[in-house]
C-alpha positions in Angstrom: -45.0 3.1 -35.4 -47.1 2.0 -32.4 -45.0 4.2 -30.1 -45.5 7.2 -32.3 -41.8 7.4 -33.3 -42.6 6.7 -37.0 -45.2 9.1 -38.4 -45.1 8.3 -42.1 -47.8 6.1 -43.6 -47.1 2.3 -43.7 -44.9 1.3 -46.6 -42.9 4.5 -46.4 -39.6 5.1 -44.6 -36.3 3.2 -44.7 -34.1 1.8 -42.0 -30.5 2.9 -42.7 -27.7 0.8 -41.0 -24.5 2.8 -41.0 -21.6 3.1 -38.6 -21.5 6.2 -36.3 -19.0 8.8 -37.1 -16.9 7.9 -34.0 -17.3 4.1 -34.3 -14.1 2.1 -34.5 -14.6 0.0 -37.7 -11.7 -2.3 -36.8 -13.8 -3.8 -33.9 -17.4 -2.8 -34.2 -19.5 -2.8 -37.4 -23.3 -2.5 -37.8 -24.8 -5.9 -38.4 -28.0 -6.9 -40.2 -29.8 -10.2 -40.7 -33.2 -11.8 -41.1 -34.3 -10.5 -37.7 -33.5 -7.0 -38.8 -35.7 -7.5 -41.9 -38.5 -8.9 -39.6 -38.3 -5.7 -37.6 -38.4 -3.5 -40.7 -41.5 -5.4 -41.8 -43.2 -5.0 -38.3 -42.4 -1.3 -38.4 -44.2 -1.0 -41.7 -41.2 0.4 -43.5 -40.5 0.1 -47.2 -37.0 -1.4 -46.9 -33.5 -1.1 -45.6 -30.3 0.5 -46.8 -26.9 -0.5 -45.6 -23.4 1.0 -46.1 -21.6 -1.5 -48.3 -18.3 -2.6 -47.0 -19.1 -1.2 -43.5 -21.9 -3.5 -42.5 -21.9 -7.2 -41.6 -24.7 -9.2 -43.2 -25.4 -12.3 -41.1 -27.2 -15.1 -42.9 -27.3 -13.2 -46.1 -29.6 -15.8 -47.9 -32.0 -15.8 -45.0 -32.1 -12.0 -45.0 -32.8 -11.9 -48.7 -35.6 -14.5 -48.4 -37.2 -12.6 -45.5 -37.1 -9.4 -47.5 -38.6 -11.2 -50.5 -41.4 -12.7 -48.4 -42.2 -9.3 -46.9 -42.0 -7.4 -50.2 -39.1 -5.2 -48.9 -36.0 -3.9 -50.6 -32.4 -4.0 -49.4 -30.1 -1.4 -50.9 -26.3 -1.1 -50.6 -25.0 2.4 -50.4 -21.4 3.5 -51.0 -19.2 4.2 -48.0 
């Protein structure tokens, strides 16, 4: 937001974590955790969506607690 890359008002916008179309899912999956949630909060986004089954959630409980503290949502989307 500070760099001008996010133009929507604060509390709008969603981070979507998904593998790239050419990404080899056997070796390289997108990963999210509590630091990801902290970045979403700093960016002033509303929440985060991840592709279920194709995203690694590190420290799931810590991530959920961070999202709860920041008032953010986490949504799983079908692959």
